[in-house]
C-alpha positions as CSV (number, residue, x, y, z in Angstrom):
1,Y,94.1,216.2,-0.3
2,S,96.8,218.4,-1.4
3,K,98.8,220.9,0.9
4,E,97.2,223.8,-0.7
5,A,94.1,222.5,0.0
6,M,95.2,221.3,3.5
7,L,96.5,224.9,4.4
8,N,92.6,226.4,2.5
9,M,90.9,224.1,5.1
10,N,89.1,225.6,8.1
11,I,86.2,223.0,9.6
12,N,83.4,224.0,11.7
13,S,80.8,221.2,11.4
14,K,80.9,218.9,14.6
15,Y,78.8,216.4,12.6
16,T,81.1,215.4,9.3
17,Y,84.1,217.2,7.9
18,T,82.8,215.9,4.6
19,Q,80.6,217.7,2.9
20,E,81.8,220.7,4.8
21,S,85.3,219.7,3.0
22,F,83.7,220.0,-0.4
23,Q,81.4,222.6,0.2
24,L,84.9,224.8,1.4
25,L,87.2,223.6,-1.4
26,A,84.6,224.0,-3.8
27,S,83.8,227.8,-2.5
28,K,87.8,228.3,-2.8
29,N,87.7,227.1,-6.2
30,L,90.3,224.1,-5.5
31,N,90.6,221.0,-8.1
32,I,88.2,218.0,-6.1
33,I,89.4,214.7,-8.0
34,Q,87.9,211.0,-8.0
35,L,90.5,208.9,-7.0
36,P,88.7,204.8,-7.2
37,I,89.4,202.7,-4.3
38,T,88.1,199.3,-3.9
39,I,85.7,198.5,-1.1
40,K,85.3,194.4,0.7
41,Y,81.8,194.2,1.9
42,Y,80.7,191.7,4.5
43,K,77.5,190.7,4.5
44,G,75.5,191.7,7.9
45,R,78.4,194.0,8.4
46,K,76.5,197.7,9.9
47,S,77.7,201.0,8.5
48,R,79.6,202.9,11.2
49,V,79.0,206.4,9.0
50,V,75.5,206.0,8.8
51,K,73.2,204.9,11.3
52,S,69.7,206.0,10.6
53,I,69.5,207.5,6.7
54,L,66.5,209.6,7.9
55,N,69.3,210.8,10.1
56,F,72.2,211.0,8.1
57,I,69.3,213.0,5.5
58,T,68.4,215.8,8.4
59,V,71.7,216.1,9.5
60,S,73.0,216.7,6.0
61,A,69.9,218.9,4.6
62,F,70.6,221.2,7.7
63,N,74.6,221.2,6.7
64,I,73.8,222.3,2.9
65,I,71.7,225.1,4.4
66,R,74.1,225.9,6.5
67,A,76.8,226.4,3.8
68,F,74.3,228.2,1.5
69,R,73.5,230.5,4.6
70,D,77.8,230.9,4.7
71,F,78.5,230.9,1.7
72,A,75.7,233.1,-0.2
73,P,74.1,235.6,2.6
74,I,72.9,237.8,-0.1
75,K,70.6,235.0,-1.8
76,F,69.9,233.5,1.4
77,F,68.6,236.2,3.1
78,G,67.1,237.9,0.2
79,F,65.1,235.1,-0.6
80,L,63.9,234.5,3.1
81,G,63.4,238.1,3.3
82,S,61.2,238.3,0.0
83,I,58.6,235.9,1.4
84,P,57.2,238.2,4.2
85,F,58.0,241.3,1.9
86,L,56.0,240.6,-1.2
87,F,53.6,239.3,1.2
88,G,53.2,242.3,3.2
89,L,53.6,244.2,0.1
90,A,50.6,243.2,-1.6
91,S,48.8,243.3,1.8
92,M,49.4,247.1,1.7
93,I,48.2,247.4,-1.7
94,F,45.0,245.5,-1.3
95,V,44.2,247.8,1.7
96,G,45.3,251.0,-0.1
97,I,43.5,250.3,-3.2
98,H,40.5,249.5,-0.8
99,W,41.2,253.2,0.8
100,L,41.0,255.2,-2.1
101,N,38.2,253.0,-3.6
102,T,36.0,253.5,-0.2
103,G,38.0,256.7,1.7
104,E,38.0,253.7,4.8
105,F,40.5,251.1,6.1
106,S,37.5,249.2,7.6
107,P,37.0,246.3,7.4
108,Y,40.9,245.0,6.6
109,K,42.4,247.5,9.1
110,F,44.2,244.3,10.6
111,L,45.3,243.0,7.2
112,G,46.8,246.8,6.9
113,F,48.6,246.2,10.2
114,L,49.6,242.6,8.8
115,G,51.3,243.9,5.7
116,L,52.8,246.6,7.3
117,Y,54.5,243.8,10.1
118,L,55.2,241.9,7.2
119,F,56.9,244.4,4.9
120,S,59.2,245.8,7.7
121,L,59.9,241.8,9.0
122,G,61.1,241.4,4.9
123,L,63.3,244.0,5.1
124,L,65.2,243.4,8.0
125,I,65.4,240.1,7.1
126,G,67.1,241.4,3.6
127,L,69.4,243.7,6.3
128,V,70.4,240.8,8.3
129,G,71.1,239.6,4.7
130,I,74.0,242.6,4.0
131,L,75.2,242.4,7.5
132,S,75.9,238.3,6.9
133,D,77.4,239.4,3.4
134,M,80.0,242.0,5.4
135,I,80.4,239.4,8.2
136,G,81.7,236.6,5.5
137,R,83.8,239.6,4.1
138,M,85.7,239.5,6.6
139,I,85.8,235.7,8.2
140,N,87.4,235.8,4.4
141,N,89.8,238.4,5.1
142,Q,90.5,235.7,8.4
143,E,90.9,232.8,6.6
144,K,93.7,234.3,3.9
145,I,95.7,235.6,6.9
146,L,94.8,232.2,8.5
147,Y,96.5,230.2,5.1
148,Y,99.4,233.1,5.1
149,N,99.9,232.0,9.0
150,K,99.7,228.0,8.5
151,K,102.2,228.4,5.3
152,N,104.6,230.5,7.4
153,Y,104.7,228.1,9.9
154,Y,104.7,225.1,7.7
155,S,107.5,226.4,5.9
156,N,109.5,227.2,8.5
157,L,109.1,223.7,10.3
158,K,110.4,221.9,6.9
159,N,113.1,224.5,7.1
160,K,114.0,223.5,10.1
161,K,115.0,220.1,9.7
């Protein structure tokens, strides 16, 4: 890692820092370059990194979803909230058209309540997305403060030597 990359790092993952490092550096528009290395392979050697491929894929998928939630909360919660919102809206429109044609909600009263519930749930999830975006902005501000504190701290250490 470069000095600039190290100052920007703030890792929270308990499983592996590698994926989160790439996601974090990419979100901060820092360059990621590839360095070729050679590895000597020993036949029969067991991996210390990946003991179970299924477990690794599962944990990696959760890390990617978590990163998407953290770096793009409006998109994440917007997509998540749009599913119940659209089903609820469609249900309410169907019950509304039935009411306009017959003057009654029966036999679709339950569908109307379900539609209202799903519609409200979708709005609530969208609101969580807006709040998450606001919190994300505060976290970005805190990370900038942390970046400058680290930069100041390490430059002072360098000057003391």
